[in-house]
C-alpha positions as CSV (number, residue, x, y, z in Angstrom):
1,M,-4.6,-10.8,13.0
2,T,-6.6,-7.6,12.7
3,L,-4.1,-5.6,11.0
4,V,-5.7,-4.5,7.4
5,G,-3.2,-5.4,4.8
6,S,0.6,-4.9,4.4
7,A,0.4,-1.3,3.5
8,Q,-1.0,-0.6,7.0
9,A,1.6,-2.8,8.6
10,T,4.5,-0.8,6.7
11,S,3.2,2.6,7.5
12,S,2.2,1.8,11.1
13,S,5.8,0.4,11.7
14,T,7.1,3.7,11.4
15,L,5.1,5.0,14.3
16,G,4.1,2.0,16.1
17,D,6.0,1.3,19.4
18,V,3.9,-1.5,20.9
19,L,3.0,-4.8,19.6
20,E,0.4,-7.0,21.2
21,I,1.3,-10.6,20.3
22,R,-0.8,-13.8,20.7
23,G,1.7,-16.6,20.8
24,G,1.7,-20.2,20.4
25,R,1.6,-20.4,16.6
26,P,4.4,-21.8,14.3
27,L,5.9,-19.3,12.0
28,T,5.5,-20.7,8.6
29,G,6.3,-19.3,5.2
30,Q,9.0,-17.3,3.4
31,V,10.9,-14.2,4.0
32,D,13.3,-12.2,1.8
33,V,16.7,-10.8,3.1
34,K,18.3,-7.9,1.2
35,G,21.8,-6.3,1.7
36,A,23.3,-6.5,5.1
37,K,22.9,-3.6,7.5
38,N,26.6,-4.0,8.5
39,L,27.7,-3.7,4.8
40,A,25.1,-1.3,3.3
41,T,25.5,1.7,5.7
42,K,29.4,1.5,5.5
43,A,29.2,1.3,1.6
44,M,27.1,4.3,1.8
45,V,29.8,6.1,3.8
46,A,32.5,5.0,1.2
47,S,30.6,6.9,-1.6
48,L,32.2,10.0,0.0
49,L,35.5,9.0,-1.2
50,G,34.6,8.6,-5.0
51,E,34.9,11.6,-7.4
52,T,32.1,10.0,-9.8
53,P,28.5,9.0,-8.5
54,S,28.2,5.5,-7.0
55,T,25.3,2.9,-7.1
56,L,24.5,0.6,-4.3
57,R,21.9,-2.3,-4.9
58,D,19.8,-4.4,-2.6
59,V,19.8,-1.6,0.0
60,P,17.6,-2.7,3.1
61,E,14.8,-0.3,4.0
62,I,15.8,0.0,7.6
63,R,16.2,2.8,10.0
64,D,20.2,2.7,10.0
65,V,20.1,3.3,6.2
66,E,17.8,6.3,6.8
67,V,20.1,7.8,9.2
68,V,23.1,7.4,7.0
69,R,21.2,8.8,4.0
70,S,20.2,11.8,6.0
71,L,23.9,12.3,7.1
72,L,25.2,12.2,3.6
73,E,22.5,14.8,2.4
74,V,23.6,16.9,5.4
75,H,27.0,17.0,4.0
76,G,25.7,17.9,0.6
77,V,25.7,14.4,-1.1
78,S,22.8,14.1,-3.6
79,V,20.9,10.7,-2.8
80,S,18.3,9.3,-5.3
81,E,16.6,6.2,-6.4
82,G,18.5,3.9,-8.8
83,D,17.5,1.9,-11.9
84,E,15.9,-0.9,-10.0
85,P,14.0,-1.2,-6.7
86,G,16.2,-1.1,-3.6
87,S,19.0,0.7,-5.3
88,L,20.4,4.0,-4.4
89,V,22.7,6.6,-6.3
90,F,25.3,8.8,-4.4
91,D,26.6,12.0,-6.0
92,T,29.3,13.8,-4.0
93,A,29.8,16.7,-6.3
94,Q,28.5,19.2,-4.0
95,A,29.9,17.7,-0.8
96,K,30.2,20.2,2.1
97,S,30.8,20.5,5.8
98,A,27.9,20.3,8.1
99,N,27.4,22.0,11.6
100,F,26.9,20.4,14.7
101,E,23.1,20.8,15.0
102,E,22.5,19.3,11.6
103,I,24.7,16.2,12.3
104,D,23.2,15.7,15.8
105,A,19.7,16.0,14.6
106,H,20.1,13.4,12.0
107,A,22.5,10.9,13.8
108,G,20.1,10.2,16.7
109,S,21.3,7.1,18.5
110,S,23.5,5.8,15.7
111,R,27.1,5.2,15.9
112,I,27.6,5.5,12.2
113,P,29.0,9.2,12.3
114,I,32.4,7.9,13.6
115,L,32.9,6.3,10.2
116,F,32.5,9.6,8.3
117,C,35.8,10.8,10.0
118,G,38.4,9.4,7.4
119,P,36.5,10.2,4.2
120,L,35.5,13.7,5.4
121,L,39.1,14.3,6.3
122,H,40.2,13.6,2.7
123,L,37.5,15.3,1.2
124,L,37.0,18.5,3.2
125,G,39.9,18.4,5.6
126,Q,37.7,18.4,8.6
127,A,35.0,16.3,10.4
128,F,32.9,16.5,13.5
129,I,31.0,14.0,15.3
130,P,28.6,14.4,18.2
131,D,28.3,12.0,21.3
132,L,27.6,8.8,19.9
133,G,24.7,6.5,21.0
134,G,23.8,2.9,19.6
135,C,22.2,-0.1,21.3
136,R,22.8,-0.4,25.1
137,I,25.0,-3.5,25.0
138,G,28.1,-2.1,26.6
139,D,30.5,0.8,26.5
140,R,31.6,0.1,22.9
141,P,34.4,2.9,23.1
142,I,35.5,4.6,20.1
143,D,39.0,4.9,21.4
144,F,40.2,2.3,18.8
145,H,38.8,4.7,16.1
146,L,40.4,7.8,17.4
147,D,43.8,6.2,18.0
148,A,43.8,4.7,14.4
149,L,42.9,8.3,13.0
150,R,45.6,10.0,15.2
151,N,48.1,7.3,13.5
152,F,47.2,8.7,10.3
153,G,48.0,12.2,11.3
154,A,44.5,13.5,12.3
155,V,44.3,16.0,15.0
156,V,41.5,15.1,17.5
157,D,40.1,17.8,19.7
158,K,37.3,17.0,22.1
159,E,34.5,19.7,22.6
160,P,31.6,19.9,24.9
161,N,29.2,18.5,22.5
162,G,31.4,16.1,20.5
163,I,34.9,15.5,18.6
164,R,36.3,17.7,16.0
165,L,38.8,16.2,13.7
166,S,41.3,18.0,11.2
167,A,44.4,17.0,9.1
168,P,46.3,20.1,8.6
169,D,49.2,18.3,6.9
170,G,47.1,15.6,5.1
171,L,46.7,12.0,6.1
172,H,49.6,9.3,5.7
173,G,50.0,5.6,5.7
174,A,50.4,4.0,9.2
175,S,51.4,0.8,11.0
176,I,48.3,-0.1,13.2
177,E,47.7,-3.0,15.4
178,L,44.3,-3.2,16.9
179,P,44.2,-4.5,20.5
180,Y,40.9,-6.7,19.4
181,P,39.8,-7.3,16.0
182,S,37.0,-4.7,16.1
183,V,34.8,-4.5,13.0
184,G,34.2,-0.8,13.3
185,A,37.8,0.1,13.7
186,T,38.7,-2.1,10.7
187,E,36.2,-0.3,8.8
188,Q,37.6,2.9,10.0
189,V,41.2,2.2,8.9
190,L,40.1,0.9,5.5
191,L,37.9,4.0,4.7
192,T,40.8,6.2,5.8
193,A,44.0,4.4,4.5
194,V,42.7,4.1,0.9
195,R,43.3,7.8,0.0
196,A,46.1,8.1,2.6
197,K,49.6,8.9,1.2
198,G,51.8,5.6,1.5
199,V,51.1,2.1,2.7
200,T,49.1,1.2,5.8
201,E,49.5,-2.1,7.5
202,L,46.6,-3.3,9.7
203,R,47.3,-6.1,12.1
204,N,44.6,-8.0,14.1
205,A,42.0,-6.9,11.6
206,A,38.5,-8.1,11.6
207,I,37.6,-10.3,8.7
208,E,34.0,-10.7,8.8
209,P,32.2,-11.3,5.4
210,E,31.0,-7.6,5.6
211,I,34.6,-6.4,5.9
212,M,35.4,-8.4,2.9
213,D,32.5,-7.2,1.0
214,L,33.6,-3.5,1.8
215,I,37.2,-4.3,0.6
216,G,35.4,-5.4,-2.8
217,V,33.5,-2.1,-2.8
218,L,36.6,-0.2,-2.4
219,Q,38.6,-2.2,-4.9
220,K,35.9,-1.3,-7.4
221,M,36.7,2.3,-6.7
222,G,40.4,2.1,-7.5
223,A,41.7,1.1,-4.2
224,I,44.7,-1.2,-3.7
225,I,44.0,-3.6,-0.9
226,S,45.5,-7.0,0.0
227,Y,45.0,-9.4,2.9
228,E,47.2,-12.0,4.3
229,P,46.9,-14.9,6.9
230,N,46.6,-13.9,10.7
231,R,44.5,-11.0,10.2
232,V,46.9,-8.7,8.4
233,I,45.6,-6.2,5.7
234,F,47.7,-3.9,3.5
235,I,46.4,-0.8,1.9
236,E,48.4,1.2,-0.5
237,G,47.0,4.8,-0.8
238,V,45.9,6.2,-4.1
239,D,45.5,9.8,-5.2
240,E,41.8,9.5,-6.3
241,L,39.0,7.1,-6.4
242,H,36.0,6.9,-8.6
243,G,32.3,5.8,-7.8
244,Y,31.2,2.1,-7.7
245,D,28.3,-0.1,-8.7
246,H,27.9,-2.9,-6.2
247,R,25.2,-5.2,-4.9
248,S,25.4,-5.9,-1.2
249,L,26.2,-9.0,0.6
250,F,22.8,-10.6,2.2
251,D,22.1,-10.0,5.8
252,R,23.5,-13.0,7.6
253,N,22.2,-11.8,11.0
254,E,18.8,-11.4,9.7
255,A,18.9,-14.8,8.2
256,A,19.9,-16.3,11.4
257,S,17.4,-14.6,13.2
258,W,14.6,-16.1,11.2
259,A,16.3,-19.5,11.3
260,C,16.1,-19.2,15.1
261,A,12.4,-18.1,15.0
262,A,11.8,-21.5,13.1
263,L,13.2,-23.2,15.9
264,A,11.6,-21.5,18.7
265,T,8.1,-21.7,17.4
266,D,8.4,-25.1,15.8
267,G,7.8,-23.6,12.3
268,E,9.3,-23.8,8.7
269,I,10.8,-20.7,7.2
270,F,12.4,-20.3,4.0
271,V,15.0,-17.4,3.9
272,K,15.2,-16.3,0.3
273,G,18.7,-14.9,-0.3
274,A,20.5,-16.6,2.4
275,R,23.8,-18.4,1.4
276,Q,25.5,-21.3,2.9
277,Y,29.2,-20.0,2.9
278,E,28.7,-17.0,5.2
279,M,26.6,-19.0,7.7
280,L,28.7,-22.1,7.9
281,T,29.3,-21.6,11.7
282,F,25.8,-20.8,12.3
283,L,24.5,-23.7,10.5
284,N,26.7,-26.2,12.4
285,V,25.2,-24.9,15.8
286,F,21.8,-24.9,14.2
287,R,22.1,-28.6,13.2
288,K,23.6,-29.5,16.8
289,V,20.5,-27.8,18.5
290,G,18.2,-30.3,16.5
291,G,17.4,-28.0,13.6
292,S,17.3,-29.1,10.0
293,F,18.1,-27.2,6.7
294,D,17.9,-27.3,3.1
295,I,20.2,-25.3,0.9
296,T,19.1,-24.2,-2.6
297,D,20.4,-21.7,-5.1
298,E,17.6,-19.3,-4.0
299,G,18.1,-19.5,-0.2
300,I,17.8,-21.7,2.8
301,W,15.0,-23.7,4.3
302,F,15.0,-23.7,8.1
303,R,12.9,-26.0,10.5
304,R,13.0,-28.0,13.6
305,A,14.0,-31.8,13.3
306,A,14.3,-32.8,17.0
307,K,11.5,-32.5,19.6
308,P,12.5,-31.4,22.1
309,L,15.5,-29.5,21.0
310,K,19.2,-30.5,22.2
311,P,21.3,-28.4,24.7
312,V,24.6,-26.9,23.3
313,M,27.4,-24.9,24.5
314,V,28.2,-21.9,22.4
315,E,31.1,-19.3,22.8
316,T,30.5,-16.0,20.7
317,D,33.5,-14.7,18.8
318,V,34.8,-12.6,16.0
319,H,34.5,-14.2,12.6
320,P,34.9,-17.0,11.6
321,G,33.4,-17.7,15.3
322,F,29.7,-17.6,16.3
323,M,28.6,-13.9,16.0
324,T,27.5,-12.1,19.0
325,D,24.3,-11.1,17.1
326,W,23.2,-14.7,16.8
327,Q,23.2,-15.6,20.4
328,Q,19.9,-13.7,21.4
329,P,17.4,-15.3,19.2
330,L,19.2,-18.6,19.6
331,I,18.9,-18.4,23.6
332,V,15.1,-18.0,23.0
333,A,15.2,-21.4,21.1
334,L,17.4,-23.1,23.8
335,T,14.7,-22.5,26.4
336,Q,12.9,-25.5,24.6
337,A,16.1,-27.6,24.6
338,E,16.1,-30.7,27.0
339,G,19.0,-30.1,29.3
340,V,21.4,-27.5,30.0
341,S,22.8,-25.2,27.5
342,I,25.6,-22.7,28.1
343,V,26.2,-19.5,26.0
344,H,29.3,-17.6,26.6
345,E,29.3,-14.0,25.5
346,T,32.9,-12.6,24.9
347,V,32.3,-9.7,22.4
348,Y,30.2,-7.2,24.4
349,E,30.1,-6.8,28.2
350,N,26.4,-6.2,28.6
351,R,24.5,-8.3,26.0
352,L,22.9,-11.0,28.3
353,G,20.8,-8.3,30.1
354,F,17.8,-9.0,27.9
355,T,17.5,-12.6,29.3
356,H,15.9,-11.0,32.5
357,A,12.6,-10.5,30.6
358,L,12.7,-14.1,29.3
359,G,12.8,-15.2,32.9
360,Q,9.5,-13.4,33.4
361,M,8.0,-15.4,30.7
362,G,9.1,-18.6,32.3
363,A,12.6,-19.3,31.1
364,D,15.2,-20.8,33.5
365,I,18.2,-18.6,32.7
366,V,21.1,-17.9,35.1
367,V,23.6,-15.1,33.9
368,H,27.2,-15.5,35.3
369,P,28.4,-11.9,35.2
370,K,32.1,-12.7,35.3
371,G,31.6,-15.8,32.8
372,L,32.5,-19.4,33.4
373,D,35.8,-21.4,33.2
374,G,35.8,-25.0,31.6
375,A,38.4,-27.4,30.0
376,Y,36.1,-27.3,27.1
377,R,36.5,-23.6,26.3
378,R,38.3,-22.6,22.8
379,V,37.7,-19.0,22.7
380,A,40.3,-16.9,24.9
381,R,38.6,-15.5,28.0
382,R,38.1,-11.8,28.4
383,E,37.5,-9.7,31.4
384,L,34.2,-8.4,30.1
385,E,32.8,-11.8,29.3
386,Q,29.4,-13.2,30.6
387,A,27.7,-16.6,30.5
388,A,24.0,-17.7,30.4
389,V,23.1,-21.1,31.7
390,I,19.7,-22.0,30.2
391,T,17.9,-25.1,31.6
392,G,15.1,-26.4,29.6
393,P,12.6,-27.1,28.2
394,T,10.3,-24.5,30.0
395,P,7.1,-23.3,28.8
396,L,7.0,-19.7,27.8
397,H,3.9,-17.5,28.8
398,G,2.9,-14.0,27.8
399,A,4.3,-10.9,29.7
400,D,4.8,-7.2,29.1
401,I,8.3,-6.6,28.2
402,V,10.1,-3.6,26.8
403,V,12.7,-3.9,24.1
404,P,16.3,-3.0,25.1
405,D,18.2,-3.2,21.8
406,L,18.1,-4.3,18.2
407,R,19.0,-8.0,18.6
408,G,17.3,-8.5,22.0
409,G,14.1,-6.8,20.7
410,Y,14.1,-9.4,18.0
411,A,14.4,-12.2,20.6
412,Y,11.6,-10.7,22.7
413,V,9.3,-10.7,19.9
414,I,10.1,-14.3,18.9
415,A,9.7,-15.4,22.5
416,A,6.2,-13.8,22.6
417,L,5.3,-15.6,19.5
418,A,6.5,-18.8,21.0
419,A,4.7,-18.3,24.2
420,E,1.2,-19.4,25.2
421,G,-1.0,-16.3,25.8
422,T,-0.8,-12.6,25.1
423,S,2.4,-10.6,25.3
424,R,2.8,-6.8,25.1
425,V,6.1,-5.9,23.6
426,S,7.1,-2.0,23.9
427,N,9.8,0.0,22.3
428,V,9.5,-2.3,19.1
429,G,10.8,0.8,17.0
430,I,14.3,-0.2,17.8
431,I,13.8,-3.3,15.7
432,R,13.4,-1.1,12.4
433,R,17.1,-0.4,12.8
434,G,18.2,-3.7,11.4
435,Y,15.0,-5.7,10.1
436,E,13.5,-4.5,6.9
437,K,9.6,-4.7,6.7
438,F,9.6,-6.5,9.9
439,F,5.8,-6.4,10.7
440,D,5.1,-7.3,6.9
441,K,7.4,-10.5,7.2
442,L,5.7,-11.3,10.5
443,T,2.3,-11.1,8.9
444,A,3.6,-13.2,6.0
445,L,4.8,-15.9,8.4
446,G,1.4,-16.2,10.0
447,A,2.1,-14.2,13.3
448,D,-1.0,-13.1,15.2
449,F,-0.5,-9.4,16.5
450,D,-1.7,-6.0,16.6
451,I,0.1,-2.7,16.4
452,V,-1.4,-1.0,19.5
453,G,0.7,2.1,20.1
């Protein structure tokens, strides 16, 4: 590795967009995971609801956090370092409206601005969101969000450069049933309902651990939220909320990614901060594939037990099912399993596109764009689903590949590290959206790479 020290890796990761990776070396060592991207950014938005400052701890140093921090500051929120490393303090005393140019400049490709709507409507009576970006893994429509906001009494006006919302009569409780247990739409309802007048009943809600942690944040602020079996959440609106002090749930997506890296490269990785409870479903699949793990109070050791790995059938689903964010790095490992594996993607309609590049690296993967039927199926079929059939083991070799999205990009890097020869991976800046100190962690695990662009 010709990178000089971790400081250079960190600073270069801001600008570096191309990695030259020399593969064939097991990843071995320790990585630390901090707060979950899917909780930290939403808890930051929740700070807008508090009349006193909020403190969030274990905040990951990732691009999405930088985007939300900038958006908060554009709206007049003071953001400062807290009393320990990795903590941020949010003071909303000077919160104000922001114009389109400011919001658009700081939002970039993030879809987070949609979640500002409820808190800003309560705080300022209006909100504006530009056209939204995000990873190219399907349409990811915001209709669920807008329909929910209309149910609360918001007026939605579509403009050429975005969407403007207002609440001339304030927001009131609503009875909402989501057509699909969308994480983002559930977060939208929670962030809006806690200050709406009356009671909100949300049916078919998402119940991911990050949702439960967000509920914990809001309860600390003074919200009254209860949940029942069968995905039903009740929120009793309150007149005011105060700030919170909260330590983020660990990032189970990052933990699972490093676990799959240990499988794919035949290495051994200790993921400090990972916990068993939130990863039960993943750990079951990891064991079936031929992985081994040891759980400690500090984290989880991941390694390969079976050589070659064993084929599996996986269906992605909402929690407590197998997360869609886990399938990309797992597919890389499955290219080294002996036999035929099938991964059914039922959450996003275009999340198997990344497998094309794996095919260029030697993998035998066939994508069925309309999915596959089978008596073994347990997750209800959806019109948008796809299926990947992976036949292995197949040796992987180096190639020139371009990162398409966050999780697919991570999968490409791990594939390059598992492959023989040299790979050139472009557009790796996307990976910084969700993986803290990514280059430093690769270095600590013994990866052989250069930042060349």
